[in-house]
mmCIF file of the N, C-alpha and C atoms, coordinates in Angstrom:
data_MODEL
# 
_entry.id   MODEL 
# 
loop_
_atom_site.group_PDB 
_atom_site.id 
_atom_site.type_symbol 
_atom_site.label_atom_id 
_atom_site.label_alt_id 
_atom_site.label_comp_id 
_atom_site.label_asym_id 
_atom_site.label_entity_id 
_atom_site.label_seq_id 
_atom_site.pdbx_PDB_ins_code 
_atom_site.Cartn_x 
_atom_site.Cartn_y 
_atom_site.Cartn_z 
_atom_site.occupancy 
_atom_site.B_iso_or_equiv 
_atom_site.pdbx_formal_charge 
_atom_site.auth_seq_id 
_atom_site.auth_comp_id 
_atom_site.auth_asym_id 
_atom_site.auth_atom_id 
_atom_site.pdbx_PDB_model_num 
ATOM 1   N N  . MET A 1 1  ? 44.313 372.613 61.907 1.00 0.00 ? 1  MET A N  1 
ATOM 2   C CA . MET A 1 1  ? 44.208 373.966 61.755 1.00 0.00 ? 1  MET A CA 1 
ATOM 3   C C  . MET A 1 1  ? 43.579 374.374 60.382 1.00 0.00 ? 1  MET A C  1 
ATOM 4   N N  . ILE A 1 2  ? 42.869 375.302 60.502 1.00 0.00 ? 2  ILE A N  1 
ATOM 5   C CA . ILE A 1 2  ? 42.180 375.847 59.029 1.00 0.00 ? 2  ILE A CA 1 
ATOM 6   C C  . ILE A 1 2  ? 42.028 377.425 59.084 1.00 0.00 ? 2  ILE A C  1 
ATOM 7   N N  . ALA A 1 3  ? 42.119 377.681 57.846 1.00 0.00 ? 3  ALA A N  1 
ATOM 8   C CA . ALA A 1 3  ? 41.865 379.365 57.791 1.00 0.00 ? 3  ALA A CA 1 
ATOM 9   C C  . ALA A 1 3  ? 41.000 379.507 56.398 1.00 0.00 ? 3  ALA A C  1 
ATOM 10  N N  . PHE A 1 4  ? 40.076 380.337 56.660 1.00 0.00 ? 4  PHE A N  1 
ATOM 11  C CA . PHE A 1 4  ? 39.013 380.718 55.433 1.00 0.00 ? 4  PHE A CA 1 
ATOM 12  C C  . PHE A 1 4  ? 38.920 382.107 55.589 1.00 0.00 ? 4  PHE A C  1 
ATOM 13  N N  . ARG A 1 5  ? 38.492 382.569 54.155 1.00 0.00 ? 5  ARG A N  1 
ATOM 14  C CA . ARG A 1 5  ? 38.313 384.024 54.141 1.00 0.00 ? 5  ARG A CA 1 
ATOM 15  C C  . ARG A 1 5  ? 36.625 384.415 54.337 1.00 0.00 ? 5  ARG A C  1 
ATOM 16  N N  . ALA A 1 6  ? 36.247 385.068 55.065 1.00 0.00 ? 6  ALA A N  1 
ATOM 17  C CA . ALA A 1 6  ? 34.998 385.483 55.297 1.00 0.00 ? 6  ALA A CA 1 
ATOM 18  C C  . ALA A 1 6  ? 34.765 386.936 54.747 1.00 0.00 ? 6  ALA A C  1 
ATOM 19  N N  . GLU A 1 7  ? 33.790 387.682 54.911 1.00 0.00 ? 7  GLU A N  1 
ATOM 20  C CA . GLU A 1 7  ? 33.516 389.064 54.527 1.00 0.00 ? 7  GLU A CA 1 
ATOM 21  C C  . GLU A 1 7  ? 34.223 389.870 55.487 1.00 0.00 ? 7  GLU A C  1 
ATOM 22  N N  . ASP A 1 8  ? 34.419 389.733 56.735 1.00 0.00 ? 8  ASP A N  1 
ATOM 23  C CA . ASP A 1 8  ? 35.194 390.626 57.639 1.00 0.00 ? 8  ASP A CA 1 
ATOM 24  C C  . ASP A 1 8  ? 36.527 390.397 57.530 1.00 0.00 ? 8  ASP A C  1 
ATOM 25  N N  . GLY A 1 9  ? 37.247 389.400 56.986 1.00 0.00 ? 9  GLY A N  1 
ATOM 26  C CA . GLY A 1 9  ? 38.633 389.090 56.778 1.00 0.00 ? 9  GLY A CA 1 
ATOM 27  C C  . GLY A 1 9  ? 38.847 387.571 56.987 1.00 0.00 ? 9  GLY A C  1 
ATOM 28  N N  . SER A 1 10 ? 39.909 387.363 57.183 1.00 0.00 ? 10 SER A N  1 
ATOM 29  C CA . SER A 1 10 ? 40.393 385.871 57.333 1.00 0.00 ? 10 SER A CA 1 
ATOM 30  C C  . SER A 1 10 ? 40.195 385.313 58.894 1.00 0.00 ? 10 SER A C  1 
ATOM 31  N N  . ILE A 1 11 ? 39.850 384.179 58.547 1.00 0.00 ? 11 ILE A N  1 
ATOM 32  C CA . ILE A 1 11 ? 39.347 383.317 60.093 1.00 0.00 ? 11 ILE A CA 1 
ATOM 33  C C  . ILE A 1 11 ? 40.466 382.229 60.241 1.00 0.00 ? 11 ILE A C  1 
ATOM 34  N N  . SER A 1 12 ? 40.924 381.971 61.325 1.00 0.00 ? 12 SER A N  1 
ATOM 35  C CA . SER A 1 12 ? 41.692 381.019 61.381 1.00 0.00 ? 12 SER A CA 1 
ATOM 36  C C  . SER A 1 12 ? 41.544 380.204 62.873 1.00 0.00 ? 12 SER A C  1 
ATOM 37  N N  . GLY A 1 13 ? 41.713 378.971 62.882 1.00 0.00 ? 13 GLY A N  1 
ATOM 38  C CA . GLY A 1 13 ? 41.591 378.150 64.116 1.00 0.00 ? 13 GLY A CA 1 
ATOM 39  C C  . GLY A 1 13 ? 41.415 376.775 64.052 1.00 0.00 ? 13 GLY A C  1 
ATOM 40  N N  . PHE A 1 14 ? 40.775 376.070 64.646 1.00 0.00 ? 14 PHE A N  1 
ATOM 41  C CA . PHE A 1 14 ? 41.139 374.590 64.763 1.00 0.00 ? 14 PHE A CA 1 
ATOM 42  C C  . PHE A 1 14 ? 39.700 373.980 64.989 1.00 0.00 ? 14 PHE A C  1 
ATOM 43  N N  . VAL A 1 15 ? 39.633 372.987 63.937 1.00 0.00 ? 15 VAL A N  1 
ATOM 44  C CA . VAL A 1 15 ? 38.325 372.126 64.012 1.00 0.00 ? 15 VAL A CA 1 
ATOM 45  C C  . VAL A 1 15 ? 38.693 370.718 63.944 1.00 0.00 ? 15 VAL A C  1 
ATOM 46  N N  . ARG A 1 16 ? 37.751 369.696 64.374 1.00 0.00 ? 16 ARG A N  1 
ATOM 47  C CA . ARG A 1 16 ? 37.857 368.360 64.290 1.00 0.00 ? 16 ARG A CA 1 
ATOM 48  C C  . ARG A 1 16 ? 37.894 367.713 62.867 1.00 0.00 ? 16 ARG A C  1 
ATOM 49  N N  . ASP A 1 17 ? 38.786 366.861 62.495 1.00 0.00 ? 17 ASP A N  1 
ATOM 50  C CA . ASP A 1 17 ? 38.588 366.263 61.469 1.00 0.00 ? 17 ASP A CA 1 
ATOM 51  C C  . ASP A 1 17 ? 37.328 365.912 60.911 1.00 0.00 ? 17 ASP A C  1 
ATOM 52  N N  . SER A 1 18 ? 36.272 365.363 61.680 1.00 0.00 ? 18 SER A N  1 
ATOM 53  C CA . SER A 1 18 ? 35.013 365.137 61.269 1.00 0.00 ? 18 SER A CA 1 
ATOM 54  C C  . SER A 1 18 ? 34.338 366.274 60.640 1.00 0.00 ? 18 SER A C  1 
ATOM 55  N N  . GLU A 1 19 ? 34.546 367.299 61.038 1.00 0.00 ? 19 GLU A N  1 
ATOM 56  C CA . GLU A 1 19 ? 34.091 368.840 60.405 1.00 0.00 ? 19 GLU A CA 1 
ATOM 57  C C  . GLU A 1 19 ? 34.657 369.040 59.151 1.00 0.00 ? 19 GLU A C  1 
ATOM 58  N N  . LEU A 1 20 ? 35.508 368.352 58.578 1.00 0.00 ? 20 LEU A N  1 
ATOM 59  C CA . LEU A 1 20 ? 36.260 368.681 57.275 1.00 0.00 ? 20 LEU A CA 1 
ATOM 60  C C  . LEU A 1 20 ? 35.734 367.526 56.203 1.00 0.00 ? 20 LEU A C  1 
ATOM 61  N N  . MET A 1 21 ? 35.626 368.204 55.001 1.00 0.00 ? 21 MET A N  1 
ATOM 62  C CA . MET A 1 21 ? 35.290 367.192 53.836 1.00 0.00 ? 21 MET A CA 1 
ATOM 63  C C  . MET A 1 21 ? 36.125 367.832 52.577 1.00 0.00 ? 21 MET A C  1 
ATOM 64  N N  . GLN A 1 22 ? 36.640 366.799 51.936 1.00 0.00 ? 22 GLN A N  1 
ATOM 65  C CA . GLN A 1 22 ? 37.620 367.169 50.675 1.00 0.00 ? 22 GLN A CA 1 
ATOM 66  C C  . GLN A 1 22 ? 36.678 366.617 49.433 1.00 0.00 ? 22 GLN A C  1 
ATOM 67  N N  . LYS A 1 23 ? 36.394 367.486 48.664 1.00 0.00 ? 23 LYS A N  1 
ATOM 68  C CA . LYS A 1 23 ? 35.622 367.043 47.243 1.00 0.00 ? 23 LYS A CA 1 
ATOM 69  C C  . LYS A 1 23 ? 36.520 367.873 45.952 1.00 0.00 ? 23 LYS A C  1 
ATOM 70  N N  . ASN A 1 24 ? 36.924 366.854 45.175 1.00 0.00 ? 24 ASN A N  1 
ATOM 71  C CA . ASN A 1 24 ? 37.937 367.196 43.998 1.00 0.00 ? 24 ASN A CA 1 
ATOM 72  C C  . ASN A 1 24 ? 39.240 367.914 44.866 1.00 0.00 ? 24 ASN A C  1 
ATOM 73  N N  . SER A 1 25 ? 39.644 368.940 44.605 1.00 0.00 ? 25 SER A N  1 
ATOM 74  C CA . SER A 1 25 ? 40.821 369.395 45.196 1.00 0.00 ? 25 SER A CA 1 
ATOM 75  C C  . SER A 1 25 ? 40.545 370.472 46.242 1.00 0.00 ? 25 SER A C  1 
ATOM 76  N N  . GLN A 1 26 ? 39.163 370.808 46.446 1.00 0.00 ? 26 GLN A N  1 
ATOM 77  C CA . GLN A 1 26 ? 38.690 371.472 47.510 1.00 0.00 ? 26 GLN A CA 1 
ATOM 78  C C  . GLN A 1 26 ? 38.589 371.133 48.887 1.00 0.00 ? 26 GLN A C  1 
ATOM 79  N N  . TRP A 1 27 ? 38.853 372.033 49.887 1.00 0.00 ? 27 TRP A N  1 
ATOM 80  C CA . TRP A 1 27 ? 38.490 371.291 51.427 1.00 0.00 ? 27 TRP A CA 1 
ATOM 81  C C  . TRP A 1 27 ? 37.232 372.474 51.741 1.00 0.00 ? 27 TRP A C  1 
ATOM 82  N N  . TYR A 1 28 ? 36.259 371.579 52.481 1.00 0.00 ? 28 TYR A N  1 
ATOM 83  C CA . TYR A 1 28 ? 35.101 372.417 53.012 1.00 0.00 ? 28 TYR A CA 1 
ATOM 84  C C  . TYR A 1 28 ? 35.110 372.114 54.428 1.00 0.00 ? 28 TYR A C  1 
ATOM 85  N N  . VAL A 1 29 ? 34.464 373.130 55.364 1.00 0.00 ? 29 VAL A N  1 
ATOM 86  C CA . VAL A 1 29 ? 34.173 372.835 56.806 1.00 0.00 ? 29 VAL A CA 1 
ATOM 87  C C  . VAL A 1 29 ? 32.697 372.902 56.996 1.00 0.00 ? 29 VAL A C  1 
ATOM 88  N N  . ARG A 1 30 ? 32.413 372.017 57.729 1.00 0.00 ? 30 ARG A N  1 
ATOM 89  C CA . ARG A 1 30 ? 30.863 372.035 58.138 1.00 0.00 ? 30 ARG A CA 1 
ATOM 90  C C  . ARG A 1 30 ? 30.508 373.318 58.836 1.00 0.00 ? 30 ARG A C  1 
ATOM 91  N N  . ALA A 1 31 ? 29.342 373.678 58.515 1.00 0.00 ? 31 ALA A N  1 
ATOM 92  C CA . ALA A 1 31 ? 28.820 375.056 59.060 1.00 0.00 ? 31 ALA A CA 1 
ATOM 93  C C  . ALA A 1 31 ? 27.388 374.898 59.323 1.00 0.00 ? 31 ALA A C  1 
ATOM 94  N N  . VAL A 1 32 ? 26.595 375.577 59.966 1.00 0.00 ? 32 VAL A N  1 
ATOM 95  C CA . VAL A 1 32 ? 25.205 375.696 60.478 1.00 0.00 ? 32 VAL A CA 1 
ATOM 96  C C  . VAL A 1 32 ? 24.861 377.013 59.910 1.00 0.00 ? 32 VAL A C  1 
ATOM 97  N N  . ILE A 1 33 ? 23.880 376.959 58.999 1.00 0.00 ? 33 ILE A N  1 
ATOM 98  C CA . ILE A 1 33 ? 23.570 378.713 58.690 1.00 0.00 ? 33 ILE A CA 1 
ATOM 99  C C  . ILE A 1 33 ? 22.580 379.272 59.537 1.00 0.00 ? 33 ILE A C  1 
ATOM 100 N N  . GLN A 1 34 ? 22.925 380.404 60.059 1.00 0.00 ? 34 GLN A N  1 
ATOM 101 C CA . GLN A 1 34 ? 22.095 380.884 61.022 1.00 0.00 ? 34 GLN A CA 1 
ATOM 102 C C  . GLN A 1 34 ? 21.235 382.201 60.496 1.00 0.00 ? 34 GLN A C  1 
ATOM 103 N N  . ASN A 1 35 ? 21.753 382.770 59.268 1.00 0.00 ? 35 ASN A N  1 
ATOM 104 C CA . ASN A 1 35 ? 20.964 383.772 58.813 1.00 0.00 ? 35 ASN A CA 1 
ATOM 105 C C  . ASN A 1 35 ? 21.378 383.925 57.075 1.00 0.00 ? 35 ASN A C  1 
ATOM 106 N N  . ILE A 1 36 ? 20.319 384.165 56.370 1.00 0.00 ? 36 ILE A N  1 
ATOM 107 C CA . ILE A 1 36 ? 20.556 384.637 55.073 1.00 0.00 ? 36 ILE A CA 1 
ATOM 108 C C  . ILE A 1 36 ? 20.435 385.959 54.671 1.00 0.00 ? 36 ILE A C  1 
ATOM 109 N N  . ARG A 1 37 ? 21.248 386.606 54.031 1.00 0.00 ? 37 ARG A N  1 
ATOM 110 C CA . ARG A 1 37 ? 21.125 388.052 53.565 1.00 0.00 ? 37 ARG A CA 1 
ATOM 111 C C  . ARG A 1 37 ? 21.792 388.458 52.443 1.00 0.00 ? 37 ARG A C  1 
ATOM 112 N N  . ASP A 1 38 ? 20.785 388.709 51.433 1.00 0.00 ? 38 ASP A N  1 
ATOM 113 C CA . ASP A 1 38 ? 21.512 388.875 50.037 1.00 0.00 ? 38 ASP A CA 1 
ATOM 114 C C  . ASP A 1 38 ? 22.177 387.571 49.608 1.00 0.00 ? 38 ASP A C  1 
ATOM 115 N N  . ASP A 1 39 ? 23.551 387.836 49.166 1.00 0.00 ? 39 ASP A N  1 
ATOM 116 C CA . ASP A 1 39 ? 24.462 386.699 48.906 1.00 0.00 ? 39 ASP A CA 1 
ATOM 117 C C  . ASP A 1 39 ? 25.365 386.496 49.920 1.00 0.00 ? 39 ASP A C  1 
ATOM 118 N N  . VAL A 1 40 ? 24.978 386.699 50.986 1.00 0.00 ? 40 VAL A N  1 
ATOM 119 C CA . VAL A 1 40 ? 25.936 386.121 52.284 1.00 0.00 ? 40 VAL A CA 1 
ATOM 120 C C  . VAL A 1 40 ? 25.081 385.466 52.972 1.00 0.00 ? 40 VAL A C  1 
ATOM 121 N N  . LEU A 1 41 ? 25.815 384.337 53.498 1.00 0.00 ? 41 LEU A N  1 
ATOM 122 C CA . LEU A 1 41 ? 25.699 383.391 54.667 1.00 0.00 ? 41 LEU A CA 1 
ATOM 123 C C  . LEU A 1 41 ? 26.191 383.692 55.816 1.00 0.00 ? 41 LEU A C  1 
ATOM 124 N N  . GLU A 1 42 ? 25.357 384.012 57.161 1.00 0.00 ? 42 GLU A N  1 
ATOM 125 C CA . GLU A 1 42 ? 25.888 383.941 58.283 1.00 0.00 ? 42 GLU A CA 1 
ATOM 126 C C  . GLU A 1 42 ? 26.109 382.767 58.941 1.00 0.00 ? 42 GLU A C  1 
ATOM 127 N N  . VAL A 1 43 ? 27.030 382.087 59.277 1.00 0.00 ? 43 VAL A N  1 
ATOM 128 C CA . VAL A 1 43 ? 27.298 380.482 59.376 1.00 0.00 ? 43 VAL A CA 1 
ATOM 129 C C  . VAL A 1 43 ? 27.987 380.346 61.042 1.00 0.00 ? 43 VAL A C  1 
ATOM 130 N N  . ARG A 1 44 ? 27.668 379.388 61.418 1.00 0.00 ? 44 ARG A N  1 
ATOM 131 C CA . ARG A 1 44 ? 28.529 379.090 62.775 1.00 0.00 ? 44 ARG A CA 1 
ATOM 132 C C  . ARG A 1 44 ? 29.377 377.895 62.414 1.00 0.00 ? 44 ARG A C  1 
ATOM 133 N N  . VAL A 1 45 ? 30.633 377.848 62.658 1.00 0.00 ? 45 VAL A N  1 
ATOM 134 C CA . VAL A 1 45 ? 31.387 376.817 62.358 1.00 0.00 ? 45 VAL A CA 1 
ATOM 135 C C  . VAL A 1 45 ? 31.922 376.123 63.911 1.00 0.00 ? 45 VAL A C  1 
ATOM 136 N N  . LYS A 1 46 ? 31.762 375.006 64.222 1.00 0.00 ? 46 LYS A N  1 
ATOM 137 C CA . LYS A 1 46 ? 32.215 374.416 65.301 1.00 0.00 ? 46 LYS A CA 1 
ATOM 138 C C  . LYS A 1 46 ? 33.830 374.222 65.280 1.00 0.00 ? 46 LYS A C  1 
ATOM 139 N N  . GLY A 1 47 ? 34.352 374.822 66.550 1.00 0.00 ? 47 GLY A N  1 
ATOM 140 C CA . GLY A 1 47 ? 35.727 374.697 66.706 1.00 0.00 ? 47 GLY A CA 1 
ATOM 141 C C  . GLY A 1 47 ? 36.224 375.783 67.649 1.00 0.00 ? 47 GLY A C  1 
ATOM 142 N N  . SER A 1 48 ? 37.501 375.972 67.596 1.00 0.00 ? 48 SER A N  1 
ATOM 143 C CA . SER A 1 48 ? 38.220 376.821 68.461 1.00 0.00 ? 48 SER A CA 1 
ATOM 144 C C  . SER A 1 48 ? 38.934 377.858 67.617 1.00 0.00 ? 48 SER A C  1 
ATOM 145 N N  . PHE A 1 49 ? 38.656 379.098 67.558 1.00 0.00 ? 49 PHE A N  1 
ATOM 146 C CA . PHE A 1 49 ? 39.170 380.080 66.808 1.00 0.00 ? 49 PHE A CA 1 
ATOM 147 C C  . PHE A 1 49 ? 39.837 381.237 67.228 1.00 0.00 ? 49 PHE A C  1 
ATOM 148 N N  . PHE A 1 50 ? 40.802 381.711 66.453 1.00 0.00 ? 50 PHE A N  1 
ATOM 149 C CA . PHE A 1 50 ? 41.625 383.092 66.979 1.00 0.00 ? 50 PHE A CA 1 
ATOM 150 C C  . PHE A 1 50 ? 40.888 384.330 67.034 1.00 0.00 ? 50 PHE A C  1 
ATOM 151 N N  . THR A 1 51 ? 40.107 384.536 66.097 1.00 0.00 ? 51 THR A N  1 
ATOM 152 C CA . THR A 1 51 ? 39.572 385.621 65.804 1.00 0.00 ? 51 THR A CA 1 
ATOM 153 C C  . THR A 1 51 ? 37.870 385.879 65.726 1.00 0.00 ? 51 THR A C  1 
ATOM 154 N N  . THR A 1 52 ? 37.361 384.592 66.041 1.00 0.00 ? 52 THR A N  1 
ATOM 155 C CA . THR A 1 52 ? 35.955 384.650 66.478 1.00 0.00 ? 52 THR A CA 1 
ATOM 156 C C  . THR A 1 52 ? 35.467 383.502 67.227 1.00 0.00 ? 52 THR A C  1 
ATOM 157 N N  . ASN A 1 53 ? 34.247 383.652 67.473 1.00 0.00 ? 53 ASN A N  1 
ATOM 158 C CA . ASN A 1 53 ? 33.624 382.705 68.372 1.00 0.00 ? 53 ASN A CA 1 
ATOM 159 C C  . ASN A 1 53 ? 32.983 381.696 67.533 1.00 0.00 ? 53 ASN A C  1 
ATOM 160 N N  . GLY A 1 54 ? 33.181 381.653 66.365 1.00 0.00 ? 54 GLY A N  1 
ATOM 161 C CA . GLY A 1 54 ? 32.824 380.285 65.299 1.00 0.00 ? 54 GLY A CA 1 
ATOM 162 C C  . GLY A 1 54 ? 31.823 380.948 64.582 1.00 0.00 ? 54 GLY A C  1 
ATOM 163 N N  . LEU A 1 55 ? 31.300 382.540 64.632 1.00 0.00 ? 55 LEU A N  1 
ATOM 164 C CA . LEU A 1 55 ? 30.390 383.071 63.701 1.00 0.00 ? 55 LEU A CA 1 
ATOM 165 C C  . LEU A 1 55 ? 31.067 383.733 62.488 1.00 0.00 ? 55 LEU A C  1 
ATOM 166 N N  . ALA A 1 56 ? 30.700 383.557 61.498 1.00 0.00 ? 56 ALA A N  1 
ATOM 167 C CA . ALA A 1 56 ? 31.364 384.193 60.261 1.00 0.00 ? 56 ALA A CA 1 
ATOM 168 C C  . ALA A 1 56 ? 30.436 384.509 59.135 1.00 0.00 ? 56 ALA A C  1 
ATOM 169 N N  . SER A 1 57 ? 30.340 385.345 58.203 1.00 0.00 ? 57 SER A N  1 
ATOM 170 C CA . SER A 1 57 ? 29.538 385.851 57.184 1.00 0.00 ? 57 SER A CA 1 
ATOM 171 C C  . SER A 1 57 ? 30.427 385.507 55.974 1.00 0.00 ? 57 SER A C  1 
ATOM 172 N N  . VAL A 1 58 ? 29.882 384.546 54.965 1.00 0.00 ? 58 VAL A N  1 
ATOM 173 C CA . VAL A 1 58 ? 30.632 384.023 53.914 1.00 0.00 ? 58 VAL A CA 1 
ATOM 174 C C  . VAL A 1 58 ? 29.993 384.071 52.702 1.00 0.00 ? 58 VAL A C  1 
ATOM 175 N N  . PRO A 1 59 ? 30.576 384.440 51.500 1.00 0.00 ? 59 PRO A N  1 
ATOM 176 C CA . PRO A 1 59 ? 29.687 384.741 50.422 1.00 0.00 ? 59 PRO A CA 1 
ATOM 177 C C  . PRO A 1 59 ? 28.999 383.108 50.182 1.00 0.00 ? 59 PRO A C  1 
ATOM 178 N N  . ARG A 1 60 ? 27.627 383.550 49.599 1.00 0.00 ? 60 ARG A N  1 
ATOM 179 C CA . ARG A 1 60 ? 26.909 382.291 49.340 1.00 0.00 ? 60 ARG A CA 1 
ATOM 180 C C  . ARG A 1 60 ? 27.351 381.273 48.484 1.00 0.00 ? 60 ARG A C  1 
ATOM 181 N N  . ARG A 1 61 ? 28.190 381.799 47.507 1.00 0.00 ? 61 ARG A N  1 
ATOM 182 C CA . ARG A 1 61 ? 28.857 380.861 46.372 1.00 0.00 ? 61 ARG A CA 1 
ATOM 183 C C  . ARG A 1 61 ? 29.888 379.794 47.154 1.00 0.00 ? 61 ARG A C  1 
ATOM 184 N N  . TYR A 1 62 ? 30.120 380.062 48.401 1.00 0.00 ? 62 TYR A N  1 
ATOM 185 C CA . TYR A 1 62 ? 31.159 379.299 48.991 1.00 0.00 ? 62 TYR A CA 1 
ATOM 186 C C  . TYR A 1 62 ? 30.322 377.830 49.789 1.00 0.00 ? 62 TYR A C  1 
ATOM 187 N N  . ALA A 1 63 ? 29.116 377.875 49.557 1.00 0.00 ? 63 ALA A N  1 
ATOM 188 C CA . ALA A 1 63 ? 28.262 376.970 50.363 1.00 0.00 ? 63 ALA A CA 1 
ATOM 189 C C  . ALA A 1 63 ? 28.104 375.669 49.332 1.00 0.00 ? 63 ALA A C  1 
ATOM 190 N N  . LEU A 1 64 ? 28.301 374.478 49.960 1.00 0.00 ? 64 LEU A N  1 
ATOM 191 C CA . LEU A 1 64 ? 27.936 373.215 49.351 1.00 0.00 ? 64 LEU A CA 1 
ATOM 192 C C  . LEU A 1 64 ? 27.147 372.466 50.077 1.00 0.00 ? 64 LEU A C  1 
ATOM 193 N N  . ALA A 1 65 ? 25.844 372.038 49.592 1.00 0.00 ? 65 ALA A N  1 
ATOM 194 C CA . ALA A 1 65 ? 24.915 371.225 50.448 1.00 0.00 ? 65 ALA A CA 1 
ATOM 195 C C  . ALA A 1 65 ? 25.672 369.706 50.907 1.00 0.00 ? 65 ALA A C  1 
ATOM 196 N N  . ALA A 1 66 ? 25.094 369.557 52.236 1.00 0.00 ? 66 ALA A N  1 
ATOM 197 C CA . ALA A 1 66 ? 25.476 368.426 52.603 1.00 0.00 ? 66 ALA A CA 1 
ATOM 198 C C  . ALA A 1 66 ? 24.723 367.114 52.305 1.00 0.00 ? 66 ALA A C  1 
# 
């Protein structure tokens, strides 16, 4: 189970272990960028979520290139 902050509020749900990566003490979840607007990335996260179908708008500063 994961939870992360998006522009519209908190998102929580389940993803496979293979979609997660830890770098230093931070955890990241793999996402595919669908659209870019200003400093916001619209992304799709693979998984099963309680509050979304996997689409989320997150600040660009959260991004880490894979």
